C-alpha positions, -999 to +999 in steps of 0.1 A: +316-462-108+314-424-119+291-402-098+282-365-103+288-339-077+268-308-085+279-273-075+263-240-078+284-209-085+268-176-083+282-144-101+269-112-085+274-075-086+258-042-097+245-039-132+273-030-157+304-044-138+308-070-163+293-103-149+279-116-183+312-106-200+332-125-173+311-157-181+313-153-217+351-149-216+353-180-195+333-201-221+354-185-248+325-165-262+326-130-277+324-103-252+301-075-268+310-040-269+276-026-256+262-032-223+229-053-223+215-059-188+205-096-177+171-101-167+167-122-136+196-148-142+213-170-170+228-204-161+257-219-181+273-251-172+307-265-170+318-302-162+352-313-149+354-350-153+381-366-128+385-403-140+409-414-113+386-401-084+355-413-102+337-379-099+323-355-123+319-320-109+292-303-125+292-265-121+261-246-127+273-209-132+244-186-123+249-151-139+226-130-117+213-097-130+222-069-108+207-038-127+181-026-098+161-007-124+148-041-141+156-063-113+144-044-082+137-074-060+161-103-068+147-137-063+160-155-032+164-185-053+195-169-068+210-172-033+199-204-022+223-232-019+251-215-033+285-233-030+308-207-045+305-171-053+321-146-073+313-108-061+323-086-090+330-049-088+339-022-113+377-013-109+372+022-125+341+027-101+350+011-071+330+031-044+298+030-064+301-009-070+313-019-037+292-002-013+263-024-024+282-057-020+272-063+017+236-054+015+226-065-018+245-097-021+268-109+006+241-105+033+217-127+011+242-151+006+247-156+042+210-158+048+201-183+021+233-205+018+255-222+042+290-207+044+295-202+006+330-198-006+334-163-020+360-143-040+359-106-045+368-099-083+376-064-097+368-061-134+380-038-161+417-040-154+425-025-188+409+008-177+423+007-142+435+041-127+454+037-094+445+070-080+437+081-044+400+077-048+405+041-058+426+034-028+402+050-005+374+029-018+392-003-013+401+006+023+367+018+031+347-011+017+373-041+016+402-032+040+437-022+035+450-058+036+419-076+015+430-097-010+410-098-043+413-109-078+418-084-108+406-093-142+397-080-178+369-097-192+371-078-224+407-090-227+402-124-211+430-115-187+427-138-154+391-147-161+396-186-161+421-182-130+397-166-108+371-193-114+395-222-112+410-206-080+375-208-065+368-242-075+402-255-064+400-237-030+364-253-025+379-287-034+407-287-012+385-277+020+359-302+009+385-330+006+390-326+045+356-315+056+333-338+033+355-367+019+322-387+011+314-362-013+347-349-025+371-377-024+408-377-017+431-365-046+404-347-062+421-314-060+455-328-075+435-345-104+416-312-107+449-292-113+464-317-135+433-314-157+434-277-162+474-277-163+480-252-136+497-252-100+483-235-067+510-206-073+497-197-107+461-196-094+469-177-062+494-153-081+465-132-094+453-120-059+463-086-050+459-060-021+466-024-021+502-029-014+509-053-044+482-041-068+505-016-087+533-041-093+507-068-103+492-042-128+526-032-142+535-069-147+503-078-164+506-048-188+540-058-197+528-093-209+493-087-221+479-065-251+445-052-237+417-051-263+412-015-273+375-001-271+361+005-305+355+042-312+318+050-311+309+068-344+293+101-341+257+095-354+253+132-364+286+133-385+277+099-402+242+112-409+257+145-424+282+123-444+254+101-457+235+133-470+266+147-486+272+114-506+233+113-516+236+150-528+268+143-548+249+112-566+219+136-572+243+162-587+260+137-610+230+123-622+219+157-634+251+161-651+246+131-670 
């Protein structure tokens, strides 16, 4: 008999770090070029049906709005009964987007949920600059040896891997601690279903000593999506006026 196991996965981080882009990329949706803040939260659903173990893992992915101007008081419900959590920061602004993690997100997760499994994820890999300021921010807010995932939601690099790593790690732990909920062999069947092995998923994790080589490796195999050039409105307006004047001039001649 097939039974359902419900899991809540929260995606947290400051406004503009790319939480919605990550979720869109995971589901194969278009990642918009322009930033549009999320109001409150959006919930997406992903099911993994494991026929041999007789379980359907139903993942509710909560994309929690992090823009404090429009979400000044984040609802405690967004942090309640969370099983899995992605804490997203912007690789191009690590200091700004990491310093709020503990107070705004991690402390609330600990307060309202029972030991949720968390993964730190740095987004905007396509714009990464490994300068001294970046390294200092990582040391100050994560620690020199801290391991985290690096992704590009825009180019869909490592997006599925980071979510699947979190699910895999949860299942592996739950098989031991709560076998009545997560039956034996759930992990191996999950990996067979997604067609990956543990090394593939863990290979995305980096720390300060490995991030440069990993970044170089990714750049050699992946073509990042270029940002579209923003049109200069003033120039476009002037061009429009000139074209209209030409039309009027031609009409007068005829």
